[in-house]
C-alpha positions in Angstrom: 0.0 0.0 0.0 1.3 3.4 -0.8 2.1 5.9 1.9 0.2 8.7 0.3 -2.9 7.7 -1.5 -3.3 11.2 -2.7 -1.4 14.4 -1.9 -3.1 17.7 -2.5 -1.1 20.0 -4.8 1.2 17.3 -6.2 0.8 16.9 -10.0 2.1 14.4 -12.5 5.6 15.5 -13.6 6.6 17.0 -10.3 10.1 16.0 -9.2 10.5 14.9 -5.6 13.6 16.6 -4.3 13.3 16.1 -0.5 11.2 14.4 2.1 11.7 16.2 5.4 15.6 16.3 5.7 16.2 13.4 3.2 17.4 14.6 -0.2 16.1 12.1 -2.7 18.6 12.7 -5.4 21.0 10.0 -4.2 18.7 8.2 -1.8 17.9 4.5 -2.2 14.4 3.3 -2.6 14.6 1.9 0.9 15.7 5.3 2.3 12.8 7.0 0.5 10.4 4.4 1.8 11.7 4.9 5.4 11.4 8.6 5.1 7.7 8.4 4.0 6.8 5.9 6.7 4.6 7.1 9.5 1.4 6.2 11.3 -1.7 7.5 9.6 -2.1 11.1 10.4 1.6 11.8 10.4 2.8 14.7 8.2 5.8 14.6 5.9 7.1 17.8 4.3 7.9 17.4 0.6 10.1 19.6 -1.5 9.0 19.4 -5.1 10.2 21.0 -8.4 7.6 21.9 -11.0 8.6 23.7 -14.1 11.9 24.9 -12.5 10.2 26.3 -9.4 10.6 24.6 -6.0 7.4 24.1 -3.9 7.0 22.9 -0.3 4.0 20.7 0.2 2.8 19.1 3.5 1.7 15.5 2.9 -0.5 13.7 5.5 0.1 9.9 5.6 -3.3 8.2 5.1 -2.2 4.6 5.0 1.0 2.6 5.1 
């Protein structure tokens, strides 16, 4: 099951740059998975890039 069944303000084509303090550029899939992990209701802060612009998006964990 995916950590985020839907995240408001995330669009197809967005690049995930960071999850909280974890930079995803050189992170393993296991590291990314661990950074997303939380109990339902937990919040992860995502840094995205869309069309060359960086956006900060809060993402509430809905299931894991």
